[in-house]
Backbone bond lengths (Angstrom), bond angles and torsions (degrees), N, CA, C in turn:
res aa  C-N    CA-C-N  psi(-1)  N-CA   C-N-CA  omega(-1)  CA-C   N-CA-C  phi
1 M - - - 1.441 - - 1.549 106.95 -
2 A 1.314 116.35 133.89 1.468 122.52 179.56 1.520 110.19 -71.79
3 D 1.315 115.44 152.19 1.438 119.95 176.78 1.537 108.22 -67.98
4 K 1.342 113.73 152.57 1.468 120.83 179.35 1.509 110.29 -98.78
5 I 1.318 116.09 163.47 1.452 120.18 167.47 1.525 107.20 -65.74
6 K 1.308 115.85 143.74 1.473 121.01 176.31 1.540 107.12 -115.45
7 V 1.323 113.54 129.85 1.447 123.39 178.36 1.507 107.81 -109.54
8 Y 1.313 117.96 113.52 1.427 123.22 178.01 1.559 106.71 -92.31
9 S 1.345 115.12 119.64 1.455 117.43 -171.65 1.498 109.79 -151.82
10 A 1.337 115.39 -175.07 1.475 124.39 174.29 1.504 108.37 -142.80
11 Q 1.350 116.53 151.02 1.437 120.02 -177.47 1.517 114.48 -61.98
12 W 1.313 118.83 -31.17 1.464 123.31 -177.49 1.508 113.15 -79.86
13 C 1.324 118.95 -6.39 1.471 122.57 -169.40 1.547 111.81 -90.54
14 P 1.339 116.85 112.59 1.496 119.47 179.23 1.513 113.09 -64.96
15 H 1.314 119.71 -34.80 1.461 120.58 178.09 1.534 111.61 -65.53
16 C 1.367 114.75 -35.36 1.448 119.63 176.95 1.545 111.26 -65.21
17 R 1.334 117.61 -42.27 1.447 121.25 177.80 1.509 110.31 -61.48
18 R 1.350 117.33 -41.29 1.481 120.20 179.60 1.519 110.08 -62.36
19 L 1.331 116.45 -46.96 1.490 119.96 -178.36 1.526 109.96 -61.76
20 K 1.332 117.73 -45.56 1.486 119.67 -177.85 1.500 111.15 -68.15
21 S 1.341 118.17 -35.63 1.454 121.65 174.62 1.509 112.13 -61.02
22 F 1.302 115.03 -43.35 1.483 119.90 178.68 1.522 109.00 -61.83
23 L 1.311 118.52 -47.07 1.463 121.34 -179.94 1.523 110.19 -61.53
24 D 1.322 117.36 -42.68 1.481 121.49 -179.57 1.527 109.82 -62.98
25 E 1.346 116.25 -46.39 1.458 121.32 -177.26 1.545 110.89 -61.64
26 N 1.339 116.99 -31.29 1.438 121.47 -179.00 1.518 113.41 -99.14
27 K 1.345 114.66 11.90 1.476 122.47 175.65 1.535 112.77 54.68
28 V 1.346 115.00 42.57 1.462 120.91 177.49 1.521 107.14 -92.59
29 D 1.299 116.91 129.90 1.470 123.97 -178.39 1.526 107.91 -80.30
30 Y 1.339 117.24 128.09 1.489 120.43 178.99 1.536 109.04 -154.60
31 D 1.311 113.62 163.08 1.466 120.98 172.95 1.513 107.98 -112.68
32 T 1.338 115.99 144.29 1.438 121.84 178.00 1.541 109.60 -104.32
33 V 1.314 117.30 135.36 1.449 121.65 174.92 1.537 107.04 -122.40
34 N 1.310 116.05 121.24 1.470 122.36 -177.16 1.553 107.88 -86.00
35 V 1.343 114.15 112.53 1.474 119.82 -176.94 1.528 113.01 -69.43
36 D 1.332 117.30 -20.10 1.461 121.12 178.15 1.558 110.10 -75.35
37 E 1.332 116.17 -25.94 1.470 119.58 -176.88 1.539 112.78 -102.10
38 D 1.305 116.77 -16.24 1.478 121.95 -174.19 1.490 109.29 -122.11
39 K 1.341 116.92 101.15 1.474 122.24 -175.98 1.536 110.92 -60.65
40 E 1.320 117.44 -42.14 1.448 120.41 179.96 1.520 112.08 -62.82
41 A 1.339 116.79 -38.52 1.452 120.64 177.88 1.526 109.37 -65.00
42 S 1.330 118.43 -40.52 1.413 122.16 176.15 1.520 112.19 -58.68
43 K 1.322 115.94 -43.47 1.456 121.31 178.19 1.557 111.08 -64.40
44 L 1.298 117.42 -38.76 1.458 122.02 177.08 1.480 110.52 -62.05
45 V 1.332 117.38 -47.01 1.488 120.76 -179.98 1.552 109.60 -60.96
46 E 1.335 116.57 -39.12 1.459 119.09 178.51 1.522 111.72 -66.36
47 S 1.347 116.28 -37.78 1.475 119.08 178.20 1.541 112.49 -66.56
48 I 1.324 115.29 -34.14 1.462 119.68 179.50 1.530 110.87 -71.51
49 N 1.350 115.45 -34.35 1.471 121.96 -170.98 1.517 113.25 -109.05
50 N 1.340 116.15 39.62 1.467 121.79 174.64 1.528 113.53 53.57
51 G 1.335 116.75 43.41 1.458 120.78 175.24 1.485 114.03 87.98
52 M 1.315 119.19 -2.49 1.478 121.72 179.72 1.507 110.82 -106.67
53 R 1.311 116.68 140.74 1.438 122.71 179.65 1.518 107.97 -89.53
54 I 1.327 115.53 82.55 1.476 120.23 -177.65 1.528 107.60 -103.80
55 I 1.319 116.64 124.78 1.452 121.23 179.81 1.520 108.84 -128.98
56 P 1.324 116.61 152.60 1.418 127.56 0.55 1.527 112.73 -75.75
57 T 1.298 113.64 143.73 1.480 121.30 171.00 1.530 105.12 -116.60
58 M 1.335 116.33 127.48 1.469 122.87 -177.70 1.504 107.36 -111.59
59 V 1.334 117.27 127.81 1.446 122.68 177.95 1.532 108.83 -115.58
60 M 1.333 115.09 123.23 1.450 122.00 -178.40 1.516 110.61 -80.09
61 P 1.333 118.31 161.11 1.460 121.09 -179.92 1.537 112.41 -56.18
62 D 1.361 117.99 -28.89 1.462 120.18 -179.23 1.528 111.79 -83.82
63 G 1.356 117.57 1.67 1.445 121.45 178.24 1.532 114.72 95.93
64 K 1.292 117.55 -11.97 1.463 119.51 179.75 1.547 108.89 -69.45
65 S 1.323 115.53 140.89 1.472 119.14 -176.71 1.506 112.41 -120.99
66 Y 1.314 116.00 153.31 1.452 123.77 178.12 1.515 108.49 -137.07
67 T 1.312 114.67 134.53 1.474 120.48 -176.74 1.552 108.27 -108.60
68 N 1.327 114.82 118.72 1.436 122.44 177.81 1.529 114.05 47.84
69 P 1.310 117.32 53.07 1.469 119.56 179.97 1.527 111.26 -69.03
70 S 1.330 116.65 143.01 1.458 121.66 177.13 1.546 107.87 -73.04
71 N 1.322 114.39 168.41 1.502 116.77 177.05 1.516 110.82 -63.40
72 D 1.341 118.52 -37.00 1.477 119.57 176.65 1.506 111.20 -64.11
73 E 1.325 118.82 -38.97 1.475 122.11 177.65 1.524 108.28 -65.84
74 L 1.332 117.19 -40.24 1.480 119.24 179.96 1.519 112.13 -61.76
75 K 1.340 116.94 -38.82 1.450 122.09 178.03 1.533 109.46 -58.21
76 K 1.319 116.24 -44.35 1.485 119.99 -179.73 1.519 111.75 -70.62
77 I 1.341 115.97 -44.28 1.487 119.73 179.45 1.513 110.91 -58.13
78 L 1.328 116.13 -45.28 1.438 123.08 -173.28 1.529 113.42 -91.53
79 E 1.325 115.05 -1.70 1.450 122.37 179.97 1.547 110.99 55.13
80 L 1.336 115.50 52.38 1.468 122.70 -179.25 1.523 110.47 -96.37
C-alpha cells in the first residue's frame, strides 16, 4: 500500500478545516495528525517551518511539504 498524504493540523484551526474539506471534496486519501495531541508531530512541523508551528502543514508521500496551501495551490500540487 502506498503512503498517504499527511496533514498536520489541529481541531481549532480554520485553515486546517478548509484544507481537509478540499481534500475530502476531491476524494483525496490522506491521514490527519493532530499536533496538539502528538508532540513528535508538533516538532516535525516546527522543523519543516523554520522553528514555527504553522498549520496546516501537508507532507506528500515523497517527503515534499507544503505549508497552508491555498485551494488553487492544492489543485496544482494534486494535479486536479
